[in-house]
N, C-alpha and C positions, 0 to 999 in steps of 0.2 A: 874189569876193575875188581879189585879184591873186596871182600866183605868189610875189612877194617877201614879201608879208605872210604868206601861208600857210607859207612856209618859215621865217619868223622865229617864227611861233607854234609850229611843230613843234620848233624848237630849244629854245624856252622849255619845252615840255612834257618834252622829254628831261632838261633840267636839273633841273626840279622832280621828275621821276621819280627821278633820281639822289640828290637831297637827301633825298626820302622814303624810298627804299630804304635809304640809308646810315643814316638816323636810326632805321629799324626794326631794322636789323642791329645797330647800336651799342647798342640797348636791353639786349642780353644782356651782363651784367657778370659772368657766372659761368663760361660756356664758355672753353676755352683760346683765346688770341689766334690760334693757328694754325688754329683752326676758324671764326674770325669774319672776320679781316682778308682772307683770300683771296677771300671772297665779296664784300667791299667793292671789292677790286682788279678782280675779274672784271666788275663792272658799270660800271667807270669808262669804257672806250672808247665804250660806246653813248651817253654823255652829251655827247661832243664832235661837232663838226659832221661831220668826215671819220672817222667811226667805223670805215670799212672799212680804214683804215691805222693806227688808234690803238692804242696799247699803254699800260698803266698800271703803276705801281709805288708802293708805300708803304714808308717806312723809319722805324724807331724804335729808337735806340740801335744795337745790333749786329744787330737783326732786320731782315730784308728779305723783302718779299712782292710778287710781281710777275706780270703775264701771261706765258704761256709765251714769246712772241715779243719781249719788251721788250728794247731796247737804247737807249742814249742816242744821239741824233741831233741835228743842227743844229736841228731843228724840234721843240722841246719847251717845255712850261710847267710851272713848279715853284713850290710854295709851301712854305716851311719853317715848322716850330714848335718850341717848347722847353718842356720840362717844368719844374716848379719846382725839381727837383734838379740842373738844368743839362743833363740828357739832351736830345738834339736829334733831330728827325725831319724828314720831308718827304713830300709828295705830288707825283708827276710823271706827267704825260701826255705821251707823245711820238709823233709821226708817223714811220712807217718811211720814207715818201717825202715829197718836197717838195710842198706844196699852195699855191694862189694866196694871195697876201698878203691879210690882213684888218686888224683894228685893232691887233693885236700879233703881228707875224709872220703865220703862217698862222692864228692864233687870234683868236676874237672877244673883245671887251671883257666880254661877259656871261660868257665862259668864264673869265675872271680872277676875276670875282665867285664864281663856282661853286667854283673850286678853293680860294679863300680860305675860303669857307664849309665846304667839306669838311675842309680842314685844321684849322680851329677845332674842328669836330665830333671829328675824330680826337684833337687835342690834349686835349680834355676827356675823351675816352673812355680814352686811355692814362694820363692823370693820375689818373683814377678807379681804373684797375687798378693802378697804382703805388702809390696811397695805400692800397688794400685790402690789397696785398701787404705794405707796411710795417706796417699794422696788425696783419695776421696774424702777422708775424714778431715784432712787440713782445709780442702776446698769447702766442705760444709761448714767448718768452723769459720772460715773467712766469710762465707756467705751469710752466717748468722751475725758475725761482728758487724758486717756491712749493713745488714738489715737493721740491727740495733742501733748503729750509728746513724743510719739514715732516719730512723724513727726519732731519734733524739734530736737530730738537726731540724727536722721537721717541726717538732715541739718547740725547739728553741726559736726557730723563725716565726711560728704562730705567736709565741709570747712576745718576741720583738715587735712583730706587727701590731699586736694589740697594746703594747707599751707605747709605741709610736702614735698609734691612734688616740690613746688616752691623752698623750702630750698635745697632739693636735687639737683635740676637743678642749682641753684646758685653755690653750691659747685662744681658740675661737670664742670660748665663753668670756675670757678676759676682754677680748676686743668688744664683744657685744656688751658686756656689763659695764665697762669703764670707758673705753674710747667712744663706743657707739652712743652711749648715754651723754657723755660730755659733748659730743658733736651735736646731738639732738637738742640739749639745753642751750648750746651756743647759738643754734639757728633760731630758737625761740627768742633768746635775748636780742638777736641782731634784727629780727622782724619787729620786736617792740621798739627798738631804738630808731628803726627806719622811719616810723610814723612821726617821731620827734625830729628826725633829721630833714624832713621835707622843707622845714622853715629855715634851715641853716646851710642849705646848699650841699649836704652830704648824701643825699639820697641815691645818687648814681653809685658812689663809693660803697655805701652799705648794701645796695642791690648786688653789687659784684661780690661782696662778702657772703651774702646769703646763698648766692648761686655756688660759690666755692665750698660752703658748708654742706649743701646738697650733694655736690659731687664727692666730697670727702665721706659723707655718710653712705652714698651708694657703693663706694669703693670698700669701705669697712665692711658693708653687709656682704658684698660679693666676695671678699677675702675670707670672712666668717664661714660662708657656705663652702668655699673652696677647701679651706682647712678641714672643717668637720661640720657638715650641715646639721643643725640642732634638730630638724625635722626627722632625720634618720633615728635619733634616739627618742624623741618625744612621741613621734606617731608611727615609725616603722619603716621597713624598706619600701613597701609599696608606694606610700605617699612620697617618700623621698625620691623615687624613680619618676613618679609623676611630675614632681617639681623639676627634676633634671630634664625631663622631656620638654616641659614648657620652656625652661631657660634657654635650652639648646634651640628649640624652634624660634624663639624670639630673637636670639643673637644671629642665627645663620639662616633663616628663612626656609627651614626644613618643616615637614610635617612629621611630627613624632607622635605616635599613638602608643599608649601604655595600658596594658591589659594585666591587672593585678587579681589574679585568681588564687592566691596562696593565702588562706585564712590561718594557718598555723603559725606559731611563734618561732623565731629563729634565734640560735645563739649568737652572741655578739661578734665572734671571730668570723662566722660565716656571713653574717650581715654586712660587716664592713668590707669583707673580701668581695662579695657580690656587687655592693655598691661601687667600689673602686673599679671593678671590672667593667660594670656598665658604663661608667664614666669614661673609661679608656677606650671601650668599643665605640661609644659615640664620637670620641675625639677622632678615631680612626675614620669613622664614616665622613665626618666634616672635613678631614684633611686629605683623604685619598679617594673616596668612592664616587663623589659627584652624584649623590642620590638625591632623590625628591622626597621619598617616604621611608621612614624608619618605624619599625614595629618592635616593642619591647614586651615581652611576655613573662610574667612571674608566676609560677605555679608550683604546687606540691603534689606529688604522686607516689604512692608506695613507699613512704618513708624518705623520699628524696625531695630536695628543692631544686627547681629547674628554672634557669633564666636563659631566654632566648633573645638574642638581638638580630634582627633581619632587616636588610636594606635592599632597595632596588637599583643599586648603583653599578658601577662598571665591573665590579668583581676583579679578582686577580688570580694568578697561578700559585697555588700553595707551596709547590716546591721552590719557586723562586723567592717567595716570601720567607721561607724558612732559611735560605742562603743569605737573605739580607734582613733577617728578623731584627737585628739591633739597630739598623739604620732606619727602618720605615715602620715597623709594626710592633705593637705591644702585645700581639696575640699570644706569642709563646711565652711571655714572662706571666701573662694571665694563666696560661696552662700550667706552668710550674707552680704558681701560688696555689692553684686549685688542687693540684697533686698533693701538696703539703697538707691539705685537709681531707685527703682521701677521695677527692673527686676527679672528674675528667671533662674534657673539652671535645666536642665535635665541630668540624668546620666543614661547611659545604659552600663551595664558591667556584668560580671559573671566569675567565674573561667574558664580559658581557652578560654574565648570569646573575649579578648581585651577590650578596653574601649572607649566610646564615650561620650565627655562632651559638651553639648550644652548650651551656654549662650545667653540670649536674654534680650535686654534693649530697652526702648523707645528712639528714637532719636530726639532731639529738636533743632538741629542746633548746630553752633560752628565752630571751625577750625579744619579740619582733616589734 
């Protein structure tokens, strides 16, 4: 083999090695540019014919990577590239000293093809990195918007819930102050008339009216408490839970123990949410659990208020409950309302094991 042919083969091997090495390095699309591009730059001089005096540089936008001795000289070869966003870059190989003339100054024609191929590989790699960064920025922006919108919706939901509770409280107070008092006065008048009616034969009819007035009073009181129990605002969540336990026990024959060990005050939105949750959980116990004993615990710990409702009923499969949440259980609507206040729900249950629901929310003050 002639020296000339062997030399040309050696040059082609160097060029192919540079292409292969660059392609392998640019397969990494996750490491920082400052970790990848310097390795590409470092192997550039070995790919050119006069590697002993060759230096390399790669630029993209404002970023520059070069071999330690790089400087622009009259003997250089450069190929530029442009990204879709208009950002420009280039790859440059320069000789520190003049070398004999070849096809393109001191450079070979094949080296022009090589630098073009390397520039295209770099362009594609930088474009991919730019697209990934743009996509990440869009995703982060969307996540921020979703978080902001979610927070806004949670605030709105809390405001709507409080507005609804204020309206329920107003209606309950109207029932108590007007209809309740009117019925009480009617009962007093009927009893007074009943004494006189004994001599006119209307005693039985008036007795029936007194009984109906008693029934109407009881119904009005029950409706008042169902809408918005006055005890919740006058005495606090603990006493309201005690009344709820007593009322549930009286109506359904359950034993309901309430343990109130939460001496701190609660904000209205949290107090109302926990009250509604406890009432719904007790409703679930009555409707589904076939329990004999229910224990309600209200406590404060490390800045959190904790409500636990535990029963000795049949329990259930939580996975099945989630699939049928809308039809049978209010547990997961409670969980969603609690999340709106930044809290969470823990559920422990299973067939034959009873059920324990633990609600936890941060406490920021208010009037308990």
